[in-house]
C-alpha positions as CSV (number, residue, x, y, z in Angstrom):
1,M,27.1,20.1,-31.6
2,T,25.3,19.4,-34.9
3,T,26.5,19.9,-38.5
4,D,24.8,19.4,-41.8
5,C,26.0,16.4,-43.8
6,F,29.5,16.7,-42.4
7,L,29.7,13.7,-40.1
8,N,30.1,16.0,-37.1
9,K,33.2,17.7,-38.5
10,T,33.7,21.3,-37.7
11,P,34.4,24.1,-40.2
12,H,38.0,24.2,-39.2
13,E,38.5,20.5,-39.8
14,L,37.0,20.9,-43.2
15,G,39.2,24.0,-44.1
16,Y,36.5,26.7,-43.6
17,C,37.1,30.0,-42.0
18,M,35.4,33.4,-41.7
19,P,36.8,35.8,-44.3
20,P,37.7,39.4,-43.2
21,E,35.1,42.0,-44.0
22,W,37.2,43.6,-46.7
23,S,37.3,40.4,-48.8
24,K,35.1,40.4,-51.9
25,H,31.4,40.4,-51.2
26,E,28.5,38.8,-53.2
27,A,25.9,40.7,-51.1
28,I,25.0,42.6,-48.1
29,W,22.1,41.3,-45.9
30,L,19.5,43.7,-44.4
31,A,16.1,43.7,-42.9
32,W,13.8,46.6,-43.5
33,P,12.9,48.7,-40.4
34,H,9.2,48.7,-39.3
35,D,8.9,48.7,-35.5
36,P,8.1,52.2,-34.0
37,T,9.0,50.9,-30.6
38,T,12.6,50.4,-31.7
39,F,13.1,53.8,-33.3
40,T,11.5,56.4,-31.1
41,S,12.5,59.2,-33.4
42,G,10.4,57.7,-36.2
43,V,10.5,54.7,-38.5
44,E,10.1,56.9,-41.5
45,K,13.4,58.7,-40.8
46,V,15.2,55.3,-40.4
47,E,13.7,54.2,-43.7
48,E,15.4,57.2,-45.3
49,T,18.7,56.0,-43.8
50,Y,18.1,52.6,-45.3
51,I,17.5,54.1,-48.7
52,Q,20.7,56.0,-48.4
53,I,22.6,52.8,-47.5
54,I,21.1,50.8,-50.3
55,K,21.8,53.5,-52.8
56,L,25.4,53.7,-51.7
57,I,26.1,49.9,-51.8
58,H,23.8,48.2,-54.3
59,K,25.9,48.9,-57.4
60,D,28.9,47.1,-55.9
61,E,27.2,44.2,-54.2
62,Y,23.7,42.7,-54.2
63,V,21.3,43.7,-51.5
64,N,19.6,40.7,-49.9
65,L,16.7,42.4,-48.2
66,F,14.2,40.8,-45.7
67,V,10.6,42.1,-45.8
68,K,7.7,40.9,-43.6
69,D,5.2,40.4,-46.3
70,Q,4.1,41.3,-49.9
71,E,2.6,44.6,-48.8
72,M,5.9,45.7,-47.3
73,K,7.7,44.5,-50.4
74,K,5.4,46.6,-52.7
75,K,5.9,49.7,-50.5
76,I,9.7,49.3,-50.5
77,T,9.9,48.6,-54.2
78,E,8.1,51.9,-54.9
79,M,10.4,53.8,-52.5
80,L,13.5,52.4,-54.1
81,E,12.3,53.0,-57.6
82,K,11.6,56.7,-56.7
83,N,15.2,56.9,-55.5
84,N,16.7,55.5,-58.7
85,V,17.8,52.1,-57.2
86,D,18.3,49.4,-59.7
87,L,15.8,46.7,-58.6
88,K,17.7,44.0,-60.4
89,R,20.3,44.4,-57.7
90,I,17.8,43.8,-54.9
91,R,16.8,40.3,-53.8
92,F,13.8,40.1,-51.5
93,F,13.3,37.5,-48.8
94,E,10.0,37.2,-47.0
95,F,9.7,36.3,-43.3
96,D,7.8,37.7,-40.4
97,Y,10.9,39.0,-38.5
98,A,10.8,41.2,-35.5
99,D,13.7,43.7,-35.9
100,V,16.6,44.8,-38.0
101,W,19.8,43.7,-36.1
102,F,21.0,41.3,-38.8
103,R,24.6,41.3,-37.7
104,D,23.6,39.5,-34.5
105,Y,20.8,37.1,-35.4
106,G,21.9,36.3,-39.0
107,P,24.4,33.6,-39.9
108,I,28.1,34.1,-40.2
109,F,29.3,33.0,-43.6
110,V,32.5,30.9,-43.9
111,M,34.5,29.8,-46.9
112,N,37.1,27.1,-47.7
113,K,40.2,27.2,-49.9
114,E,38.1,26.2,-52.9
115,Q,35.9,29.3,-52.2
116,K,32.9,27.1,-51.4
117,L,30.4,29.0,-49.2
118,A,28.8,27.6,-46.0
119,M,27.2,29.2,-43.0
120,V,27.4,29.0,-39.2
121,H,24.1,29.2,-37.3
122,W,24.8,30.4,-33.8
123,I,22.0,30.6,-31.2
124,F,20.6,34.1,-30.8
125,N,19.0,34.8,-27.4
126,S,18.3,38.5,-27.8
127,W,21.5,39.7,-26.0
128,G,21.0,37.7,-22.8
129,E,17.2,37.4,-23.2
130,K,16.7,41.2,-22.8
131,Y,13.9,41.4,-25.4
132,E,11.6,38.4,-25.5
133,E,9.7,39.8,-28.5
134,L,12.9,39.6,-30.6
135,L,13.6,36.0,-30.0
136,K,11.9,34.8,-33.2
137,D,14.6,36.4,-35.2
138,A,16.7,33.4,-34.2
139,Q,14.9,31.6,-37.1
140,I,16.5,33.8,-39.8
141,P,19.5,31.6,-40.4
142,Q,17.3,28.6,-41.2
143,V,15.3,30.7,-43.6
144,I,18.5,31.7,-45.4
145,K,19.8,28.1,-45.3
146,Q,16.6,26.8,-47.0
147,A,16.5,29.7,-49.5
148,M,20.1,29.3,-50.6
149,S,20.5,25.5,-50.0
150,L,23.7,26.2,-48.1
151,S,25.6,23.7,-45.9
152,C,25.1,24.8,-42.3
153,F,27.2,24.3,-39.2
154,E,25.4,24.6,-35.8
155,P,27.8,25.0,-32.8
156,G,24.9,25.0,-30.3
157,I,26.1,28.0,-28.3
158,I,25.0,31.6,-28.1
159,L,27.0,34.2,-30.1
160,E,26.2,37.4,-32.0
161,G,28.1,38.6,-35.1
162,G,28.7,42.0,-33.6
163,S,30.7,40.5,-30.7
164,I,33.6,39.4,-33.0
165,D,35.9,40.7,-35.7
166,V,38.6,38.9,-37.7
167,N,41.6,39.8,-39.7
168,G,41.3,36.8,-42.1
169,K,44.8,35.5,-41.1
170,G,43.8,33.8,-37.9
171,T,43.3,36.6,-35.3
172,L,39.9,37.4,-33.7
173,L,38.9,40.4,-31.5
174,T,36.2,40.1,-28.9
175,T,35.3,41.2,-25.3
176,E,35.2,39.5,-22.0
177,Q,32.0,41.5,-21.1
178,C,30.1,39.9,-23.8
179,L,31.4,36.4,-24.5
180,L,32.1,35.6,-20.9
181,N,28.7,37.0,-19.7
182,K,26.6,34.5,-17.7
183,N,23.6,35.6,-19.7
184,R,25.1,33.9,-22.8
185,N,26.8,30.6,-22.2
186,A,27.1,30.3,-18.4
187,Q,28.2,26.6,-18.7
188,L,31.3,27.5,-20.7
189,G,34.6,29.0,-19.5
190,K,37.0,31.1,-21.5
191,E,39.0,28.1,-22.9
192,K,35.9,26.3,-24.1
193,I,34.6,29.5,-25.8
194,E,37.9,30.0,-27.5
195,K,37.7,26.4,-28.8
196,Y,34.3,27.1,-30.4
197,L,35.7,30.2,-32.0
198,Q,38.7,28.3,-33.4
199,D,36.6,25.3,-34.6
200,Y,33.7,27.3,-36.2
201,L,35.5,30.5,-37.5
202,G,38.8,29.0,-38.3
203,V,40.9,31.4,-36.1
204,T,44.0,30.5,-34.1
205,H,44.6,33.6,-32.0
206,I,42.1,35.5,-29.9
207,I,42.5,39.0,-28.4
208,W,40.2,39.7,-25.4
209,L,39.3,43.3,-24.8
210,R,37.5,44.2,-21.5
211,C,34.3,46.3,-21.6
212,G,32.0,48.1,-24.0
213,I,30.6,51.7,-24.0
214,V,27.8,53.3,-22.0
215,G,24.3,52.7,-23.5
216,D,25.3,49.4,-25.3
217,D,22.6,46.9,-24.5
218,T,24.6,44.1,-26.2
219,D,27.0,43.9,-23.2
220,G,30.1,45.2,-25.0
221,H,30.0,44.2,-28.7
222,V,33.5,44.7,-30.2
223,D,32.2,46.4,-33.3
224,D,31.6,49.5,-31.1
225,L,35.1,49.4,-29.8
226,A,37.8,48.1,-32.2
227,R,37.9,46.8,-35.8
228,F,40.5,45.4,-38.1
229,V,41.0,47.5,-41.3
230,N,43.7,45.2,-42.7
231,P,45.4,42.1,-41.3
232,S,47.8,44.1,-39.1
233,T,46.0,47.3,-38.3
234,V,43.2,47.9,-35.8
235,V,41.2,51.1,-35.3
236,C,40.3,51.6,-31.7
237,A,37.6,53.9,-30.3
238,Y,39.2,56.3,-27.9
239,E,37.8,59.1,-25.7
240,E,39.8,61.9,-24.2
241,G,39.1,63.8,-21.0
242,N,36.7,62.8,-18.3
243,D,34.0,61.3,-20.4
244,E,32.3,58.2,-18.8
245,N,33.6,56.0,-21.6
246,A,37.2,57.2,-21.3
247,E,38.6,54.7,-18.8
248,A,37.1,51.6,-20.4
249,L,38.3,52.7,-23.9
250,R,41.7,53.5,-22.6
251,K,42.1,50.0,-21.1
252,N,41.0,48.4,-24.4
253,Y,43.6,50.6,-26.2
254,E,46.3,49.5,-23.9
255,I,45.4,45.9,-24.3
256,L,45.6,46.3,-28.1
257,C,49.0,48.1,-27.9
258,Q,50.4,45.1,-26.1
259,S,48.7,42.5,-28.3
260,T,50.2,40.6,-31.3
261,D,48.7,39.0,-34.3
262,Q,48.6,35.2,-35.0
263,D,52.3,35.3,-35.9
264,G,53.4,37.1,-32.8
265,K,53.9,40.4,-34.6
266,K,52.8,43.7,-33.0
267,L,49.6,45.2,-34.4
268,T,49.4,48.8,-35.6
269,I,46.7,50.5,-33.4
270,V,45.0,53.7,-34.7
271,K,42.9,55.8,-32.3
272,L,39.5,56.7,-33.7
273,P,37.7,59.5,-31.8
274,M,34.3,59.1,-30.3
275,P,31.4,61.4,-31.3
276,G,30.7,62.5,-27.7
277,N,27.5,62.2,-25.9
278,V,24.7,61.3,-28.3
279,E,21.3,61.1,-26.6
280,C,17.7,60.1,-27.3
281,N,15.0,61.0,-24.7
282,K,17.8,62.0,-22.3
283,K,19.4,58.6,-22.5
284,R,23.0,58.1,-23.7
285,L,23.3,55.9,-26.9
286,P,26.1,53.6,-28.0
287,A,27.3,55.9,-30.8
288,S,30.7,54.9,-32.2
289,Y,32.5,55.4,-35.5
290,T,33.8,51.9,-35.4
291,N,30.4,50.6,-36.3
292,F,31.2,50.9,-40.0
293,Y,30.6,48.5,-42.9
294,I,33.4,47.7,-45.3
295,G,31.8,47.2,-48.8
296,N,33.5,46.2,-52.0
297,K,34.1,49.8,-53.0
298,T,32.5,51.8,-50.3
299,V,33.1,52.0,-46.5
300,M,29.8,53.3,-44.9
301,V,30.6,55.0,-41.6
302,P,28.0,56.1,-39.1
303,T,28.0,59.8,-38.4
304,F,26.1,61.6,-35.6
305,Q,26.0,65.3,-36.4
306,S,29.0,65.7,-34.2
307,E,32.1,67.9,-34.5
308,K,34.1,64.7,-34.5
309,D,32.4,63.3,-37.7
310,K,34.8,64.9,-40.1
311,E,37.9,63.8,-38.2
312,A,36.7,60.2,-38.0
313,L,35.9,60.0,-41.7
314,S,39.3,61.5,-42.6
315,I,41.2,58.9,-40.4
316,L,39.3,56.0,-42.0
317,Q,39.7,57.3,-45.5
318,K,43.5,57.2,-45.1
319,L,43.2,53.6,-43.9
320,F,41.0,52.6,-46.9
321,P,42.9,54.2,-49.8
322,K,41.2,52.0,-52.4
323,R,37.7,52.5,-51.1
324,K,35.5,55.6,-50.8
325,V,34.7,56.4,-47.2
326,V,31.2,57.8,-46.9
327,G,29.3,59.1,-43.8
328,V,25.8,57.8,-43.2
329,D,23.8,60.0,-40.8
330,C,22.8,57.6,-38.0
331,V,21.2,60.0,-35.5
332,D,17.8,58.3,-36.0
333,L,19.1,54.8,-36.4
334,I,21.2,54.9,-33.2
335,C,18.0,55.5,-31.2
336,G,17.5,51.8,-31.6
337,F,21.0,51.2,-30.1
338,G,22.7,50.2,-33.3
339,A,24.3,51.6,-36.4
340,V,25.5,50.6,-39.9
341,H,27.4,47.5,-38.9
342,C,24.7,46.3,-36.5
343,I,22.0,46.2,-39.2
344,S,24.1,44.4,-41.9
345,Q,25.9,41.1,-42.6
346,Q,28.3,40.6,-45.5
347,Q,28.1,37.5,-47.7
348,P,31.5,36.6,-49.2
349,K,31.8,36.1,-53.0
350,C,32.3,32.4,-53.8
351,K,32.9,30.4,-56.9
352,S,29.5,29.5,-58.5
């Protein structure tokens, strides 16, 4: 374990914790898509999705956007200008990154009671070393640390942001399939992993779901399964009938129904439908409506040109009465095995 200028104290010991996603944001972090091997339906189509996302969110929170070089920055600037995006709301960061999955390789931001911001730099090993060419994205947190001059905690273990979700009161959601997978931290058991989550994210209570959905190359990230929408309510992906995801999702739902929050109180569990079988090149993709991003005024929800899109948006709008729920067509983005939440990371608003 290493920390930065904290005499080996953990975030929890210093009063830091991870805020819930619905807390006030300073910015959203993104990395512009560029690799045609990631998006087999075409990078240009995914660029259009990014423009839509930036247009939806940039007036309510800054967009911190990674680009590979000055040539890419120039191209993107022209595209954004053509789409009436206020470039004063865009902050560019230049680094030769590999891919766009910011939720997993980026830092997790934490805050203390004085609303001072710091970051936690977990190790990114490309989801169990599945994609060697993506390992260089593990450097992104250090680029951010230097650019922002932030205090940085380094737990020294592997963890991706998409594998956890918090309610801001002490409870964290995760899955056994991911965090207990031997391709992450084989030397650590469940209790030790829980201790890291408590020490570095400031949580006190952990709910373990089982398995993820078919097509998910992250080994069961929770942001495709269940998400907090407020401190006491969880939306849970649920599949009816004989679909190949039905049994795993039913088990997760049952676990949540028997779970409590950090104070021992039962949670409210709301079923969220699945979009059905979404495929690319005859391969099932990890399409799920729970992969949404909760912005300051807008909740961006992935849609998949499915008959279930409208129902999912309606359910989420009722759960976010003070925000506008907007669908983002992710048919092309999901070909890279991720959606809106996977490509983004929120930066909490702190006192300057």
